[in-house]
LUMBA-156025 format. One record per residue: residue in one letter; x, z, y of N, C-alpha, C in turn. Coordinates in steps of 0.05 Angstrom, whole numbers, plus 5000, padded with zeros to 4 digits. Layout:
REM LUMBA-156025
AXZYXZYXZY ...
REM end
This chain:
REM LUMBA-156025
M501550014982499850005008501350005030 A501249785045502749785071501850015084 P504950145095504650415103502550375144 F501650475150499250615173500650335189 Y503050255201503850145229503349975216 A503149805202502749545188501049395205 S499749535212496749505211496749525250 I499349505261499049485295498149305301 P495949175310495848995330499348825346 L499148505341500748295339500848365376 H499148485385499648395422498448655435 A499148875417497049055424500549175456 L498349225481500849185499499649545508 S500149605510499149945526499749895561 G497550045568499250065597501450165603 S502150155627505450265622505450615644 R507050705634505851125654508451075663 C509850955697510450885717511151315726 V515451215719516551375742516051385774 T516551625786516351585810518951365826 A517451135839519350895848518150865872 P519850785883518650575907516350365900 R514050475927512450035904513149905929 P514249685918515449395925512649355945 T511849255971510449205981510348835977 R511248675958510848415957512648395939 T512848125920514748165909516747885918 N519347925938520247675951523547685943 N524547535961527447455953529347805953 A528647895963529748135964528748405935 M526448315938527148535911527248385883 T527848125873527748025859532048185852 A533348285877535848385855535748675856 M532148765851533049075847531048985831 P532249025806529349025784528649305775 H530649535777529349785779527449825796 M526049825833525149785842521549735823 F521949585819519149415805517349655788 T515149785798513449925786513649935751 R513149655746512349735711515349535699 R516949715684519349625677519449655641 I520649355635520349315608522249445603 L523249435568526449445553525749315532 L526649095532524748915496527248825487 C526748975461529548835436528248685418 V530248585407529048525381530548705361 T530348755349531548945316530348885295 G533848935279532648815260532649165230 L536549195218535849455205538049565218 S538549535250539849775268538649765295 P537450015285534950155319536750265333 Q538950315325541050385349541150205370 I541750085368542049775398539749905408 V537049985393535050115429536650235439 T537450645440537950815438540350675456 E543050395454545050455463544950305500 T542350065478541850025516540550005530 L538350365527537250405534539950565554 Y541850805536544650885555544350855576 A546650595562547050405581545050235610 L543450245605542050215632541950395633 A539850615640538950735638540951035658 V544450965649546451225650547951145660 T549650925658551450805657551950585679 Q549850495671548350275700549050295730 T549350315748548850385779548050095795 P546550085802544250265803542250295777 A541550535769539850525740538150395736 F537650225721534350125708533450285677 L530450465696529650785669527450585667 P528350595653523750325628522050595635 T519550445642517650545636516650495608 E516750255599515650295573518450025560 I519150145537520850025504518949945493 H520049665483519049505474520249275438 L519549375415520149235393518149085382 I520948805372519848665361521848635335 T520648695314523348725291520348535267 T521948685239519548545207518948885209 L517648885193516149215168518549365176 E520749175148522849455158523849515183 G524449315197524649445225523149695235 V520549595232518649825246518350045236 E519449995199520150335188522650425198 R524550395207528150385212526850435241 A525650445255525750465276523550715281 R520950805262520751055266520951215255 L523251245242524951485234526951575247 T528451335255530651445271529751465303 L527751325312527951355345526151575347 L522951525328520351675346520051965327 S521052025301519852205285520552455305 E521952605289522252925309524653055302 E525752975284528552855262528452715252 P532052505258532752605282533052575303 G530752435310529852385334530752225360 W532952095347534652085366534851965393 F531451785406529951705418529951945444 R527752145438528552435452531252545452 R533852545446534852775436537852615459 L537152335468538752195481537052245509 C534152245513532752335544533152665547 A533152765526535053125526537653155544 D539352925531542453025526541552815558 Y541652685569542052645603539552605623 Q537352725614535852815636534252615630 L533152445621531052175632528652325625 D526152345632523752305629522352215614 A522452255584520452195558518852205558 A516952285588514252335566512852075603 H515852065615514351745631515651455612 I517551475597518051275587515151215550 H513850965563511950955530513250805516 F514050935496515550935471514450935443 S512550835432511750995408510350755390 V509850695368508250605341507150375360 D506050325386505250205383505849965410 T507850045407510249965419512849745398 L511249855376514149645356511149435340 H512949205347511848965348511848805320 C510548885310510448745281511248425273 I512448285263512147945267510947955237 R508547845247506847735220506647475208 D506247315200506647075183502946955189 A503146615187501146495201498346625181 A498146785157495346955136494647305162 G496247415184496747565194498447825186 Q500547735155501648035129503147995159 P504148265154507348305166510048215147 L511248105157513648025146515548245147 P517148275117518748395107521448265122 D521348055119524647925118524147655145 I526547565153526047165156527447085154 R527046985134528246815110526446425111 T525046415128524146125113522346025137 Q521845665127522645635163519245705179 E517945875160515545885173515946225190 D518246265166518046495195519346615207 N520346405213522246265235520346265253 T518746005248515345985268515346255284 A514046365270512546695272513546815287 V517046805280519146985301518846935335 A518946565326518546355366516546435366 D514146465350511146425372511046725380 T512446965362511447175365511947305389 I515847305386517547315426515847095447 T514646915438514046785457511946915466 T510147005461506647125463506947395479 L508947445472510747865484510547695508 V512647565514515947535541513047405564 R512147235553508947065569506347335573 D506747465576504347715572506247805592 F508847965586510348085609510847985626 T510947745633511947655659509247455666 A507447475659505147515674503747695700 D505247845693505148155714507448065734 P506748045752508148055789509048285787 N508948505788509448845790512048875765 C511948765761513848855723516448645723 A517848805718520148755719521948795685 V522648455667523248485630526848515637 H527948705631530448745612529948625578 A530748445580530348325551533748415539 S534148535504538148615504536448355475 I538848215468538648125441541348185429 A541648395425544148545421542248675373 G539348595369540048655350538648465334 G537648545314536048315294538448075287 R535647975270538147685261538547435285 K540447355282541847175306539147005314 T536746855287534846715299533746915325 M532947055322531547315348532547335369 G534047335373536247355390535947155408 F537546855383535746675404534446625409 Y531546745406529146495409528146745443 L529746935439528747185458529547055487 G532447065469533546855505532346625506 Y531646425500529946215504527446335505 A526246445500524746475525523946705547 L526146775551527046895575526746655603 S528546435585529146205602526746095612 L524146105585522145925596520145995623 F520446365610517946395619519246695646 G521846685644523346975660523046835689 R522346965718521647035735526147165756 P526347165770527647205785528647605778 Q526347795765527447915764528548075746 D528347965727527347915697531047845695 R531748075667535148035651534748055623 L537547855616537647845594540147975592 S541648145566543448125569545148255541 H547648435534547348495491550148665507 V548148895488550349115489553649155477 L555149225484557549245468558149485460 V559949575437560849785422562349815421 S565050035428567749995425568050085391 S569649995379571350035347571050285349 P571750485329569450415295566050585297 F566650555330563350625337560050475328 E561950135329560949915334560149915302 T556349915297554649905273555750175256 H556950325262555750615254553450715248 P551950755228549950885209548951085236 Q550851295249550151545248549751405283 F551651165291553051345317549051195342 F548951375363546851155376547351085401 Y548751305416549551245445551851515446 T553351465470555451575477555151905481 S554852145473554552325478556452515500 P555052665514554852855535557052985527 E556953105509559953375492560853235462 P562553345472563953265442561753245407 R562452995399560453035377561752955344 V561753075324563252945305562252755277 I563052485276561252345259563952245237 F562652075226566052045201565451775199 A567951595195567651295200567751265175 N566350925176565850885143567050945133 S566250895106568350735077570150585083 P573150555067573450925056575051075069 D575550905105577251135127576551295120 Q573251315134572351645131573151835146 R574751795171576251985190574952155199 P576152395226573152395236573752365267 L571052265275569652105313569352335320 D570052205336568752495368566952255384 T563252185380562152065397561852185427 H564452225431563352305465565052065468 T567451965464569551775471569251495462 A565751405458564951195445565351065475 Q566250775469565250635500561850395498 V560150475509559050225498557950095542 T558349875528559049695548555749485557 L555249465567552649255587553049015589 A553048835579553948405588551848365587 D551548305620549748215632550247885624 I546947785608548347505601545247185627 P547047115644546146895662545246775647 F541146545650540446485640538446285663 V537345885659537145835674533845985665 R533245995690530245845685527745675695 L525845675680525545385678522645405696 R520145635688518945715685517245665721 D518045565738517445265757517445055744 G517245025726517344645708515344725693 L513644965680511744935670508644885670 Q507444635661504944715664502845065673 E500844885672498745155688498345265659 N498445195637496845175610497345275600 L502145225608503445465573503645705584 L503045785611503946055624500846265611 A499546015603496146255590498046245570 P495746495539495646585526495746325517 G497346205491496146015459497045835450 A498345695474501045605475503445675451 S503545595439506045635412508545465432 F511045735424512845575426513745425429 G513245235408514744895401512744665432 A510544835431508444655450510244745489 V510945005484514145035521516044915518 V516444895486519344665501519044345499 A516944335483517643955480515944015516 Q513444095534514044055559516844145573 A517144335566520844375583522744175586 Q522544035557524643845549523243575575 R520043535575520043415585520343345619 N520243515623521243555659523043465667 L525043525635528443555640529443135644 A528542965642527442835630528542555664 A528742285668528942225683526942195692 P525542215717521642085721521041755713 S518141785706517641455709515241475704 L513541255729511741345731509841045727 I508541105701506740835699503540775706 L501940665721499840625722498540605696 D496140495691494140325676490840305687 T491440195706488840065727486840035706 A487139985679484539935664481840245664 T483640515663483140755650484340905677 C485540835696485341015717487441285702 Q488441205680491641375672492741365682 I494441535690497841515696499241715673 R502141615683504841775649507541835666 C506642055676509242205687510942295665 G512742165663514942165646513642165612 E511742305606511142295576508342515582 T508342595589505342715607503342535626 E502142485610499942315609497242515622 L496242375641493142585654490742255684 T489242385673487242135680485542275719 L486042065729485142115761482142005765 R480842135778478042055790479041805810 R477241595800477341245811478741275837 V477341385856479241375881481041495885 D481141665874484041795874485541695857 F485541635845487841385833488541115851 A485240875864486740765871488840955896 F488541155914489841215932492041205917 Y492341325898495741425891496441125883 A495140965868496340595862496940545891 W495540585913496640375939499640455942 L499340755949501840895955503840805938 A504040775898505640735887506140495898 R505540285899506239985897507239945925 R506840095938508339965968511240095962 A511340395954513940595939515540295922 Q513940155898515239945878514839655898 S515239585919516539435934518039455960 G518539685963521039825983518939926009 Q516839846008515239936030515440216038 T517040326076516740526081513140676079 G513040886076511141086077508541026104 V507041186103505141016119504141376135 C502841326159502441546182500241566177 R499941936170497241946170494841946196 N496542066222495842076250495041696256 D496941596245496941226267496241086242 M493341186227493340946205493740636210 D495340446193495140136200491340056192 A490339906215488539836200488939706166 K491339516158492039416153493039546121 D493339736114494740026106492240066090 S489240236111486540186101485539966080 A486539746091485439506080486639526046 A488839536047490039586024490039736003 F488739946017488240116002485540085985 L483539956012479439875998481139715965 V482839475977482639205950483739415930 E485839605935485339675913483039865900 Y482040005912479040105902478139995890 A476439745907474139545900475739415866 A478439395863479239265845478039445820 L477239715824476939815789473739885790 H473039705800469339825809469139455805 N466339335786463739205797462339175817 E462038815818460038765839458038825846 M457139195821454639145831454739565842 D457139635828457139885842456839985867 Q455040205875455640335905457140415913 D459140505895461340625901462440455928 I462940305928465340165936463640185972 D461340155969460840106002461140256004 R459440665994460640836009462440776013 V464840746010467040836014467840696040 R467840406030467440136060466440256088 K464140446080463140556102464640826118 A465440926103467141186102469141116132 L471040776120472140736128473740596150 A469940566155469440196174471540306196 N472540486202473640496235477240506216 G476740626201480240656179480640816171 M482540886164482241086147484441406174 D482041636177482841856185484842046173 P485942176177487742406163485342656155 E484442686170481842846133481442716124 Y481742506103480842356091482542266063 F484242286093487742246082488342556063 D488542666080489942916067488043036057 N484343096042483443046023483942985989 R485842585993485742505969487642665950 Q490042795983494042825982492443095970 A490143315980491043525966489343525931 V488143325935487043285897489743135884 I491143115889493042895872494543075869 R495143325888498043525889495743645851 K494043765865493343885851493043815822 V491743555813493243505787495443395777 L496743425792500043425779500743695764 V500943885786501244065781500944225766 R498644145755496744295732498644245709 A498443975710500143795680502343855678 L504043885712506543865703508244145714 G507544295718509444475740510244485758 N510044645769510744595797514444405805 A515344515795518344385798517644045777 G516044045748516543835742514643585753 A512143785770511743675798512243395818 Q513643445828515743355840516343235846 P517943005826519542725834516342615826 Y513142675828511042465832508542495857 L510742745871508842895896509142565918 I506942585935506642485953507942605974 H510842565979512242766003512542536034 N512342696047512042616077516442676093 D515642496111519842456127519042726144 K518442876147516943146173517742996206 K518242716196519042666221516142636246 R517142956252513242856268514142946300 P512342766311508942726297507142466294 K509442316282509542026263510042146239 S510242316227511742356208509442056176 R511342086157510541866132510141966120 Y507741756100507941976066507941736052 A509641836024510041666012510741805986 L511341665958512841635938515941655936 K517341905931520441845928521241665904 L520741615891520241425861521041245869 K523741085859524840935855523240745853 P523640405860522540205858521640115815 E524840095808525240105775523140365759 Q523840555780521940815774518740785767 I518640595778514140525780514340285763 H511840395745511140035740507640135728 F506139835741503539765729502739695705 E502039815679501039595655499739895636 A498739765618497139915599499340095577 L498140335584499140565567499240425542 K501640675523500440725495500340935494 A500440995467500141275453502341375461 A502141745470505441855475507341855456 L508941925444510041855415510542155417 D509042365420510642555411508442805436 D505742665423503742745439502943005418 K503343005392502743185363503143445380 L505643495392507143775410504643885419 V503543755443501943825466498443785454 D497544025459494943975451494143765473 P492043465472491743305494490443525514 D487943615512486343725521487643785537 M490944055541491644155563492544035580 H493143715586494343545602493943185610 R490443335605488843025609485543245634 F486543085645482843205667481642895667 P479043035673476942935667476542665691 A475842435681474342285713472142275731 
REM end
C-alpha cells in the first residue's frame, strides 16, 4: 500500500506565510535586483536520494549570502522515494534537519511553509507516483511536472523564485533550468550548491554547523570530520529569459513542456511572413492565424508596400492614393454582392482618418502579440519611425521576407494545439 503522501495532489500549492519584509509597491527594474524584497519567496528544488541539498541551499541563501534570501515557502519536486527521504530526514521530529538548521541559525521556521504538501511527487500518465525515472515516458512526466510548477509560481508578480538544480537526476536539473529560462522573470534566480570534500554526498552532512560537530567519513576512511569546517558555496547560474517571447496561451495552465519549447524555437527563427488572400490567413514564421477581412486587407496593404520597398504611410496626412490602395486590397476579398465593401467605401469617402488607422493597427497588434508573445511579435508589428508630427507607419520586414501565396500545413502543427494560435475571422 502506498504511503499517505503518495496521494498529495501534483499541483497542491499552499498559500505563502510571509516573514516581515518591505512590501514592494510595484515590480520595476529596481525591484528585480532584490529578490529578497518580494513578499512571496520560493525555494524550488529538484531532489532524488540526497535531500541534503535542500538544507545546504537554504543555509547558503539565508545564512551566508548577503543580502539573505529567506524563503517563505520551500517546494521539492521528486520521486516517491525522494518524498519519503525528505519527509524522514528533513521534516520529522528526529533527526528533523530542517528544524535543526532553523534553530541553529535563528531562522523563523514558523514563517517558512515547508511540509508534506510542498513535496511534489512526479506522477505518470495514469496519475501514479513514480518510484524512479527510467523511461522516456518518465522523463516527459518530469518535464511537464516541472513546467507546471514553474509556470504557476512565476505567474505571481509578487513572488521571487530561487530554483536549485543541485539534486535529483541530471535530466531533472536540466528541465528545471530550461523551465526557468522559459518562464523566469528578472527577479528569479537559478543556482547549484557546492560542498567541500569530504562532506559532499556524505549522508550525515546537511549544512555547516555553527559549533563543532563530529561525523565520520565514508568507508573505508571513516576518519572523524568536523562539520563546522565544511564549506558550502552557492554558485549562481545566469540564464537567458525567454518569457516575453511566449504566446499568452502558453503562460496559462495546460500547455506541455514540448509545446512551450516548440513555440520558443519558432520565435528564434528568422522572420518570414506569408499572406494567403484566399483564406485571410497569415503565417508568421511557423505560427498561423486568421484575421478578419478588414484587418487582413489593412495588413496586406502595408505588407505590399514593404515588399515593394515603399516608405511608410502617415496616419495624420494620408494620401488619397494610399486610402484607395487599401480599398483595392479590401475589395479583392469580396464579391460584388457584399455590402461590407460599400460600408467601408462610405467610411473612407474623405480618406482614412487617424482613428480608423489606429483601430486597425490596435486590433492587429493584439492578435499578433496573443499568438506570438511580446518579443516574438516584434518583427511582424506595424512600427512608426517616431518622426513627429508626421510619423510614418510600416512593416520593418525586408522585401524578401514577405510572400503572398497559398498556405500549406505547418510541419510541426502537431506540437501545438491549433486552437491555441488560430483566431476566428
